[in-house]
C-alpha positions in Angstrom: 3.8 -3.9 6.8 6.7 -1.7 5.7 9.2 -2.9 3.1 11.6 -4.0 6.0 9.0 -6.5 7.1 8.4 -4.7 10.4 5.4 -2.5 11.1 6.2 1.0 12.3 5.0 1.5 15.9 2.1 -0.8 15.4 1.1 0.9 12.1 2.2 1.4 8.5 4.4 4.3 7.4 3.5 6.1 4.2 5.3 8.8 2.4 3.3 12.1 2.2 5.0 12.9 -1.0 4.7 9.7 -3.1 1.9 8.1 -1.1 3.9 4.8 -1.1 4.6 2.7 1.9 8.1 3.2 3.3 10.4 1.5 5.7 10.6 2.2 9.4 14.1 3.7 8.9 12.8 6.1 6.3 10.0 7.2 8.6 12.5 7.9 11.4 14.8 9.9 9.1 11.9 11.9 7.5 9.3 12.5 10.1 7.9 15.6 8.4 7.1 13.8 5.2 6.0 10.5 6.6 2.6 9.6 7.9 2.3 6.6 10.3 -1.1 5.1 10.0 -2.2 3.8 13.3 -4.4 0.6 13.4 -8.0 1.1 14.4 -9.1 -0.2 17.8 -12.4 -2.0 18.1 
């Protein structure tokens, strides 16, 4: 989960620059530098 305690769109948001997990708000403000990891199905 992100630092805010809420998963981002069913996955985790990670900064492409630092590699650290970030909040949903950060992911929305910085879509070009944030990777949202989607959960695997199955």
